[in-house]
C-alpha positions in Angstrom: 82.3 129.8 141.8 82.7 133.2 142.8 86.2 135.0 142.4 88.0 135.8 145.7 86.9 132.5 147.3 88.8 129.4 147.9 88.3 126.5 145.6 87.3 123.6 147.4 87.1 120.5 145.5 86.2 118.0 148.1 87.0 118.1 152.1 90.7 118.4 152.5 91.6 119.4 149.1 91.4 123.0 148.8 92.8 125.7 146.5 93.5 128.9 148.1 92.3 131.9 146.4 96.2 133.8 147.4 98.0 130.9 145.6 96.5 131.5 142.2 98.1 134.3 139.9 96.0 135.6 137.2 97.5 137.8 134.0 95.0 139.7 131.3 96.2 139.4 128.0 94.6 140.1 124.7 92.9 137.4 123.2 93.5 135.9 119.5 90.8 135.4 117.6 87.4 136.9 116.4 86.3 139.8 118.1 86.5 142.5 115.7 88.5 145.8 116.6 87.7 145.2 120.4 90.2 142.2 120.4 92.9 144.7 119.4 92.3 146.6 122.5 90.9 145.0 125.4 92.6 142.2 127.3 89.9 139.6 128.0 92.0 136.6 127.9 93.3 135.2 131.3 96.4 133.6 131.9 95.7 131.7 135.3 99.1 130.8 137.2 99.2 127.9 139.9 102.3 126.8 141.7 101.3 123.4 142.8 104.4 122.5 144.4 103.9 125.2 147.1 100.3 124.7 147.3 99.0 124.2 151.0 95.4 122.7 150.6 96.9 119.6 148.4 97.9 116.3 149.8 101.4 115.3 148.6 99.9 112.6 146.4 97.4 114.6 144.8 100.2 117.0 143.8 102.3 114.8 142.2 99.3 113.5 140.2 98.1 116.9 139.2 101.8 117.8 138.0 101.9 114.5 135.9 98.2 114.9 134.4 98.6 118.8 133.5 101.3 117.9 131.0 102.5 120.6 129.0 100.6 123.1 130.9 102.9 122.7 133.7 106.1 124.0 133.7 109.5 122.3 135.0 109.1 123.9 138.4 105.4 122.5 139.1 103.6 126.1 138.2 100.4 125.0 136.1 99.5 127.7 133.7 96.1 128.2 132.3 94.6 130.5 129.4 91.3 131.0 128.7 89.9 133.1 126.1 86.7 131.1 125.0 84.6 134.3 126.0 84.6 137.8 125.3 84.1 139.0 129.0 87.2 139.1 131.1 84.8 138.0 133.9 83.3 134.7 132.4 87.2 133.8 130.9 88.5 134.1 134.7 85.7 132.0 135.6 86.1 129.5 133.2 90.0 129.2 133.8 89.3 128.7 137.7 86.7 126.1 136.8 89.5 124.3 134.5 91.8 124.3 137.4 89.2 122.9 139.7 88.4 120.2 137.2 92.4 119.3 136.9 92.6 118.7 140.7 89.5 116.7 140.8 90.9 114.4 138.3 94.2 114.1 140.1 92.4 113.6 143.4 90.8 110.3 142.3 92.0 107.5 143.9 93.7 104.9 141.1 91.9 102.0 139.4 91.8 98.8 140.9 94.5 96.6 139.4 93.1 93.8 136.9 92.5 90.4 138.2 94.0 88.1 136.0 91.9 85.1 134.5 92.1 82.0 133.0 89.4 80.0 130.7 87.9 77.4 132.7 88.6 73.5 132.0 85.3 72.8 130.2 85.6 75.5 127.6 89.2 74.8 126.7 88.3 71.3 126.3 85.3 72.9 123.9 87.8 74.9 122.0 89.8 71.9 121.2 86.9 69.8 120.4 85.6 72.4 117.8 89.1 73.0 116.7 89.8 69.3 115.9 86.1 69.2 114.3 87.1 72.1 111.6 90.2 70.5 111.0 88.5 67.0 110.0 86.1 68.7 107.4 89.1 70.6 105.7 90.9 67.5 105.5 87.8 66.1 103.8 87.9 68.8 101.5 91.1 67.5 99.6 91.4 65.2 96.5 90.0 61.7 96.4 92.8 59.1 95.8 92.8 56.2 93.7 91.1 53.1 94.8 
């Protein structure tokens, strides 16, 4: 995935490059003096509500799946600061957005079919249950004869 190109998830689902907004910020964590001087972390913003390349159902699922990464306005914010290079963080942020959109584009799972045990299984269970009850009954005190 190169910078400056549209992200094609699958046919009919595309994240256009001009809809992505990148800001470079200083990353926290280890990195020595470099971390205080260079803005290597990337903050990628994608307005899902105005996205041209996403069908309506994918757009809704994307905002729902994004959770806290989505703002009230439907803008998805992804921060990438895993790497020390700005370019690698850019690619990482774009890949994470692509994975999120791909997950939102998956069809919902098939509904569960309700099943019930067969008559034979119910009979076997009840027979075994009564057998156990009889065994436990026999463990009681022996009455005076």
